N, C-alpha and C positions, 0 to 999 in steps of 0.2 A: 606151675611146673615148667621147667625148661624143656623145650621141644628138641628132639633129636632129628637128624636127617638120615635118609637111606643113601647108600652109595650112588644109586642111579637117580635119585630124586632129591634135589637140593631144597633148602628152605626158601620160602618166599620172603619179600622184603618185610611184610607185616610180621611174619614169624620171627625174623631176625631182630626186628625192633622190640618185639615182645621179650625175647631172650635177653636183649641188652638191658632193658628196664629192670627185669628181675635180677640180673647180675649186679646192677648198680645198687638196688635195694639190699641185696644180700651182703655186699661189701660194707654198707653203712651199718647194717645190723651186727655183723661180726666185729666191726670196730667198736661199737657201743658195748657189746658183751666183753670184749677184751679189756676195755676201760673199767667196767664194773668188776672184773676179776682182780683188779688191783686191790680192791677192798676186801677180798677173800670171802665175800658172802656167797658167791657162786662157785668159786674155785675149790672150796673145801666143804666138808659136811657142816651144816648149820646145827650147832649144838645148843643153842639157846631156846627159849620158849617160842613155839610156833605162832602164837598170837602176835608177836612183835616182828615176825619176819616181813610181813607186808609193810609195816611202818618203816622199818629199816631200809627195805628195798626202795620204797618211795623216796625216802630221804636221800639215798645215794643217787637216784635218778634226778632229784632236784639239784644236787651238787653238780652233777654232770651238765644239766641244762644251764645252771649258773656259769660254769666254766665256758660253755659254748657261747653264751651271750656276751661274756666279758673278755673273751679271747685269751684264756689262760693256756 
């Protein structure tokens, strides 16, 4: 959880570093989700069999990892 500061009491260096790390992770997660939304499995209602949702989601994550590794 990102820490807030009060008007009279500022955040310490440790708290600022903690917030910065969380913000960096959040940016990476949001970027990953935006890329997965290209495939419409997250952006729209999933209308196929629920058994295959995990398989297809893992397949899309694998494609994303492949693109990261090969610089697409």
